Residue, then its C-alpha position, 0 to 999 in steps of 0.5 A: x219783792x211783793x209784800x202780801x198779807x200772808x207773808x206778813x202774818x207768816x212772819x208775825x207767827x214767829x213772834x211769841x207772847x212770852x206770858x201766854x206762850x203762843x205766837x201773836x197770830x194764833x192768839x189773834x192779836x194781829x188785826x187790820x193788816x194793810x199793805x201799800x207797796x212797801x208800807x205795812x200797817x197793822x194793829x197789835x191788840x194787847x190783853x191790857x193797856x198796862x202791858x209792861x212788854x208793849x215796846x218789846x212786842x212792837x220791836x219784835x214785830x218790826x224785826x220779824x217783818x223786816x227779817x222774814x218779808x222785806x228789809x226795806x218795809x216801812x212798818x206802822x204798828x197801832x197798839x190797842x188793847x182788849x182786856x181779857x176776863x175769867x170765865x164769869x157766871x155771875x150777874x157782874x158780866x160788865x166787870x171783866x176783872x175783880x182784883x182784891x188788895x189784901x193784907x194780913x194786918x192794918x197799917x201796911x199802906x194797903x189803901x195807899x197802894x190800892x188808890x195809886x194802882x187804880x190811878x195808874x191803870x186808869x191813866x194807861x187807858x183802862x176802865x177802872x173802879x175802886x171799892x173801899x170795903x174796909x169797914x174799920x177805917x174807910x180811907x178812900x174818901x180821904x185819898x180822893x178828897x171826897x170826905x163828906x161826898x154822897x153818891x147819887x142814885x138812879x131808878x132803872x126801867x124795872x123800878x130798881x134803884x141803883x147807886x151811882x159811883x162817884x167819879x174822880x181822876x177817871x175812876x169810879x169810886x164807892x166807899x162805906x165811908x160815903x154812907x156814914x158820918x166820918x166822925x162817928x164809929x159804925x159798930x158793924x156786926x158780921x151779917x150787917x157788914x157783909x150785906x152792905x158790901x154786897x150792895x156796893x157790888x150788886x146795887x151800883x151802876x158800875x157800867x163796863x169796867x176792865x178792872x174793879x179793885x177792892x180795898x179789903x179790911x185787914x185780916x181774914x174775916x167775914x168781909x173777905x169770905x163774903x166777897x171771895x165766895x159771892x163774886x168771880x175774883x180774878x186774883x188777889x194782891x198781897x200788901x206787906x211791910x218787911x217787918x216780921x210781925x207784918x209778915x206773920x199776919x200776911x202769911x195767914x192772909x195769903x194762905x186764906x186764898x188757897x183754902x177750899x171754897x175760896x181758891x183764888x190765885x195770888x197775883x203777887x206780893x207788894x212790899x210797901x215801906x220797903x225802905x226809907x228815902x229822904x226827899x233831899x237824898x233820893x239815892x239813900x236807902x235806910x231799911x228801918x223795918x228790915x229788908x226783903x221780907x216781901x221778896x222772901x214771902x213771895x219766894x216761899x209761896x212761889x208767887x210773883x214779887x211785884x215790887x217795892x214801894x219806899x217810905x217817902x214823905x211825898x206819898x203820904x202827903x199826896x194821899x192826905x191831900x186827896x191826890x194820889x202820887x201816881x197823878x204826878x207822872x214824872x215822880x219817881x214813886x209814880x214809876x214804881x206804882x206803874x211797874x207794879x200795875x203792869x205786872x198785876x195786869x200781866x198776871x191777870x192776862x196769864x191766869x185768864x188765858x190758862x182758865x180759858x185753855x182749861x175750859 
């Protein structure tokens, strides 16, 4: 039986991306088909390097070629990615997806989640940036061991001065904490804070990014409205704990994104501090703050539940040392953040595809 490119593509047209609901050939995700006798090679181009279904799609492609073309075919699949982006009419065209990490109240571990998600996405091969926009208590300098660090600047050919983000662990970082004394309070007024945040976007040399994560301050104030209305946001991730007092505030934060004039898709809910697990007894779970509050919130608002993060000493210690726990790839909690990051990237790809289809 002679294997041809036409037969291979016809076989692969039976493989559907379960999120985008179209086959891989129609989606133009199959590239560089090469055939040499029984050897078939091609590239499978995914919509994100953090795709949680890459192995499933790879196996499906292999099975399709063997079933529809030749059971004796030797198949070599190279997996790459090209991160999609929403329709963008702003000046930030080199940044594909801006993701808001939000919570209704402080103390739920939003900065820990933001830092670990950024580390995970970068480790998967994505180009990642992180803006610490929390005017009340910027945490990124501590989380990345950059307390006292100051960004440098460069002058462009047209005479404009741009801030150069600090790079660490493969992530480009900017924080309001880089521009103030860490021991001194900064009494921000609303317009002043909003202008400072805009500068972190517009007056910085971010280069090309697949994902720019924004660690928002708690609540639903000026900063949130400024960012939501000034920049093309791909979606928002809601961080909560299972406590009823946290869920009540988180509900307000979640509802904000569906308000007229904002209308930003909620990518899902992360339940942080879901249960306590002692390091020496990793199988034990103690639901000290309640149980399944984040899950129920996601169900009530019909948005994805992205996952649970336990309350463990290792996560806190890693953040305090300036090395987020996701850097330890064999750590069980790193696996939790990796799963959540994959689901976020998955939701962004779905929303971007839907937006493009509606244009």
